[in-house]
C-alpha positions in Angstrom: 5.4 -7.5 18.1 3.9 -6.8 14.6 3.0 -3.5 13.0 -0.7 -3.3 12.3 -2.2 -0.7 9.9 -5.4 -0.3 7.9 -5.7 -0.2 4.1 -8.6 1.7 2.6 -9.8 1.4 -1.0 -11.6 4.7 -0.5 -14.9 3.8 -2.2 -17.9 6.1 -2.5 -21.3 5.9 -4.1 -24.6 7.7 -3.8 -26.2 4.6 -2.2 -28.5 4.7 0.9 -26.4 2.1 2.8 -23.1 4.0 2.3 -21.6 6.5 4.8 -19.5 7.7 1.9 -21.8 9.2 -0.6 -19.3 11.5 -2.3 -15.6 11.9 -2.9 -15.5 14.6 -0.3 -17.1 12.2 2.3 -14.4 9.6 1.6 -11.5 12.0 1.7 -12.6 13.7 5.0 -13.5 10.4 6.6 -10.1 9.0 5.6 -8.4 11.8 7.6 -10.8 11.2 10.6 -10.1 7.5 10.5 -6.4 8.0 10.4 -6.6 10.3 13.5 -8.8 7.8 15.3 -6.5 4.8 14.3 -3.5 6.7 15.8 -5.5 7.2 19.0 -6.2 3.5 19.2 -2.5 2.7 18.9 -2.6 1.4 15.3 0.8 1.7 13.5 -0.2 2.6 9.9 -2.8 4.4 7.7 -2.6 3.2 4.1 -4.7 4.1 1.1 -5.3 2.4 -2.3 -4.9 4.4 -5.5 -7.2 3.8 -8.5 -7.8 6.0 -11.5 -11.1 6.5 -13.5 -13.1 5.0 -10.5 -15.2 6.3 -7.6 -12.2 5.6 -5.3 -9.2 7.4 -4.0 -6.9 8.5 -6.7 -4.1 11.1 -6.5 -2.9 10.4 -3.0 -0.5 13.2 -2.0 -3.1 15.8 -0.9 -4.7 13.2 1.4 -1.3 12.0 2.7 -0.3 15.5 3.5 -3.6 16.2 5.3 -3.2 13.0 7.4 0.4 14.0 8.1 -0.7 17.4 9.4 -3.4 15.9 11.6 -1.4 13.1 13.2 2.0 12.7 15.0 3.1 9.1 15.1 1.3 6.8 12.7 2.9 5.7 9.5 1.2 7.0 6.4 1.3 5.2 3.1 -0.1 3.9 -0.1 -0.8 0.4 -1.4 -0.1 1.1 -4.3 0.6 4.0 -6.6 0.5 2.8 -10.3 3.7 4.2 -11.8 2.4 3.9 -15.3 0.3 7.0 -14.6 3.1 9.0 -12.9 5.6 11.7 -13.8 8.5 10.5 -11.6 10.0 14.0 -11.2 6.8 15.7 -10.2 6.1 12.8 -7.9 9.4 13.3 -6.1 8.3 16.9 -5.3 4.8 15.8 -4.2 6.2 13.0 -2.1 8.9 15.2 -0.6 6.4 17.8 0.5 4.0 15.2 2.0 6.9 13.5 3.9 8.1 16.8 5.3 4.6 17.7 6.5 4.4 14.3 8.2 7.9 14.7 9.7 9.3 11.7 7.9 6.4 9.2 8.3 5.6 8.4 4.6 5.8 4.7 3.6 5.0 4.9 -0.2 3.9 1.7 -1.9 4.4 1.8 -5.7 4.0 -0.7 -8.5 3.8 -1.2 -12.2 0.0 -1.3 -11.8 -2.8 -3.8 -12.3 -5.7 -3.8 -14.8 -7.7 -0.6 -14.5 -11.2 0.7 -15.2 -10.4 1.8 -18.7 -8.2 0.4 -21.5 -4.6 1.7 -21.2 -5.7 4.5 -18.9 -2.1 5.9 -18.7 -2.4 7.0 -22.3 -5.0 9.6 -21.3 -2.4 10.9 -18.9 0.0 11.5 -21.8 2.3 8.5 -21.4 3.3 5.9 -23.9 5.8 3.0 -23.5 9.1 3.5 -25.3 9.8 1.4 -28.4 10.1 -2.2 -27.4 8.6 -1.6 -24.0 5.4 -3.0 -22.5 3.3 -0.9 -20.1 4.8 -3.0 -17.2 8.3 -2.1 -18.4 7.3 1.5 -18.5 6.1 1.4 -14.9 9.3 -0.2 -13.7 11.4 2.3 -15.6 9.5 5.2 -14.0 9.9 3.6 -10.6 13.7 3.4 -11.0 13.8 7.1 -12.1 11.7 8.0 -9.1 14.1 6.1 -6.8 17.1 7.8 -8.4 15.8 11.3 -8.0 14.7 10.8 -4.4 18.4 10.5 -3.5 18.7 14.3 -3.8 21.7 14.5 -6.1 21.8 17.4 -8.5 21.2 16.6 -12.2 19.7 19.7 -13.8 22.0 22.4 -15.4 21.3 25.8 -13.8 20.2 28.8 -15.8 23.1 31.4 -15.9 20.5 34.1 -15.5 18.1 32.7 -12.9 15.2 34.6 -11.2 16.8 33.7 -7.8 20.4 32.9 -6.9 21.3 29.3 -7.4 23.6 27.1 -5.2 26.7 25.9 -6.9 26.6 22.9 -9.2 23.7 21.0 -10.7 20.3 21.4 -9.2 18.1 18.8 -7.6 14.3 18.6 -7.1 12.9 20.4 -4.1 11.7 20.0 -1.5 14.0 17.1 -0.7 13.2 14.8 2.2 16.2 12.9 3.6 15.4 9.2 4.2 12.4 9.0 2.0 14.3 6.9 -0.6 14.6 4.2 2.1 10.8 4.1 2.7 9.6 3.1 -0.7 7.8 -0.3 -1.1 7.1 -2.3 -4.2 3.8 -4.1 -4.6 4.7 -7.5 -6.2 2.3 -10.0 -7.6 5.0 -12.5 -8.6 8.1 -14.0 -7.1 10.3 -12.4 -9.8 9.1 -8.9 -9.1 9.6 -9.4 -5.4 13.2 -10.3 -6.1 13.6 -7.3 -8.4 12.2 -5.1 -5.6 14.8 -6.4 -3.2 17.6 -6.0 -5.6 16.6 -2.3 -6.0 16.3 -1.6 -2.3 12.5 -1.4 -2.0 10.5 -3.0 0.8 7.9 -5.5 -0.2 4.1 -5.1 -0.2 2.2 -8.3 -1.0 -1.6 -8.0 -1.1 -4.5 -10.4 -1.0 -3.7 -11.8 -4.4 -0.7 -13.0 -6.4 0.0 -14.9 -9.6 -0.6 -18.6 -9.0 2.9 -19.9 -9.5 2.8 -23.3 -7.8 -0.9 -24.3 -7.2 -0.3 -24.3 -3.5 -2.5 -22.4 -1.0 -2.3 -18.7 -1.2 -0.7 -18.1 2.2 2.0 -20.7 1.4 2.8 -19.1 -2.0 2.9 -15.7 -0.4 5.3 -16.9 2.3 7.6 -18.4 -0.3 7.5 -15.1 -2.2 8.5 -13.3 1.0 11.4 -15.7 1.7 12.7 -15.2 -1.8 12.5 -11.4 -1.3 14.5 -11.6 2.0 17.1 -13.8 0.4 17.5 -11.4 -2.5 17.8 -8.5 -0.2 20.6 -10.2 1.8 22.4 -11.1 -1.4 22.1 -7.5 -2.6 24.1 -6.4 0.4 21.8 -3.7 1.6 22.8 -2.4 5.1 19.3 -1.6 6.3 16.7 -4.2 7.3 14.0 -5.1 4.8 10.3 -4.7 5.7 7.4 -6.8 4.4 3.7 -6.1 4.6 0.8 -8.4 3.8 -2.8 -7.4 3.4 -5.8 -9.3 4.8 -9.5 -9.0 5.3 -9.9 -9.9 9.0 -13.1 -9.4 11.0 -13.6 -10.4 14.7 -17.2 -11.2 15.2 -17.9 -9.7 18.6 -21.3 -8.0 18.0 -24.5 -8.8 16.2 -23.7 -6.1 13.7 -20.4 -7.8 12.9 -22.2 -11.1 12.4 -24.7 -9.4 10.2 -22.1 -7.8 8.0 -19.4 -10.5 7.8 -20.7 -13.7 9.4 -21.1 -15.4 6.0 -17.5 -14.8 5.1 -16.0 -17.2 7.7 -14.9 -20.5 6.3 -14.4 -19.2 2.8 -11.3 -20.5 0.9 -8.9 -19.2 -1.6 -10.3 -18.2 -5.0 -8.8 -18.6 -8.5 -9.2 -16.0 -11.2 -7.5 -13.8 -13.8 -6.2 -10.2 -13.3 -4.7 -10.5 -16.8 -6.1 -12.5 -19.6 -3.2 -14.9 -19.8 -2.1 -15.2 -16.2 -3.9 -17.3 -13.5 -4.0 -15.6 -10.1 -4.9 -16.8 -6.6 -6.9 -14.6 -4.2 -6.5 -15.2 -0.5 -9.5 -15.9 1.7 -11.1 -13.5 4.1 -11.1 -14.2 7.8 -14.3 -13.7 9.8 -14.9 -15.5 13.1 -15.2 -15.3 16.9 -11.9 -14.1 18.3 -10.7 -17.5 19.7 -11.2 -19.2 16.3 -9.7 -16.2 14.5 -6.5 -16.5 16.5 -6.1 -20.2 15.6 -6.8 -19.6 11.9 -4.4 -16.6 11.7 -1.6 -18.5 13.5 -1.6 -21.0 10.6 -1.2 -18.2 8.0 2.5 -18.6 7.0 2.7 -15.3 5.2 1.5 -13.3 8.1 4.2 -15.0 10.2 6.9 -14.0 7.7 5.8 -10.3 7.5 6.6 -7.6 10.0 3.5 -5.5 9.0 -0.1 -6.5 8.6 -2.5 -4.2 6.7 -6.2 -4.7 7.5 -8.4 -4.0 4.5 -11.4 -2.1 5.8 -15.0 -1.5 4.6 -14.6 2.3 4.4 -18.2 2.7 3.1 -19.5 1.7 6.5 -18.2 4.9 8.1 -15.6 6.0 10.6 -17.2 4.8 13.8 -17.8 1.2 12.5 -14.3 1.0 11.2 -12.9 2.2 14.5 -14.8 -0.7 16.0 -13.4 -3.2 13.5 -9.8 -2.1 14.2 -10.2 -1.9 17.9 -11.7 -5.4 18.0 -8.6 -6.8 16.3 -6.3 -4.9 18.7 -8.2 -5.9 21.8 -9.4 -9.4 21.1 -7.0 -10.9 18.5 -3.6 -9.2 18.5 -2.6 -10.1 22.1 -3.4 -13.8 21.5 -1.0 -13.9 18.5 1.8 -11.9 20.2 1.3 -8.9 18.0 0.7 -6.7 21.0 
């Protein structure tokens, strides 16, 4: 068995071919898709977070809405850029959304990737401390977020409060027990995957990572996952680690599928740069008839190493078509791989 979820980038544009013409379209359709995915038997509804773009941004109102409309499906992000976040306010937002969902949040966070604007976090009022890079700042904020999620008091109470205080130092509210154990780190390198394990975060590995060995993408990603699991074991955590990988996978079962994605089959890994000085490798997309798709996916080492697979979806094509995309994987592909 393998957990299967969807990952939406939440695009919109006033384009005649888009079902998501506005931000409101994307937000409301995201809720509808999560509800439909739960009815299909999917395990997770995850959303990308991007700032200064016509895509989903501040995630907590959406996560709370999805939580209120569903009952069983995991709800998460992939990922929240911590460079833009106030960790303490984020603890309150995350706690609220988790309580609304009755403990189903699976929050993916990271130090962030290149954005639409230069140093966008500066517009949010944040600056790295002296001697820090923006990546250092993101990791520092992540550790503060993790610490405050534990629910220990840290703030000195006012001796003349508006409302009576409990004894001792005060914590952030609302507090959601167990949320600290459901935080994931999006890692693009082997080193940050190990760092995530050492700090008790699960691992999210996407469709790209730094090219650290010139091997095929899925092999490098599998090696990253094994390093993460080894570091988790060495850290002595009592709970089991989780690992998700993201893939673009389309089962070509209708003429419409072949029209949209038939040309993507057979594509290979791509090399590029997400930072000016670091070579990255981007994993291929999978698009084929179900029998061929099963054979190709069985050879993907990283998928075999992960317990959770996130299917990146073309959200601009609307809820109905994406329900078809997801149900095609569940019906025609997952059983052949032992995922269902």
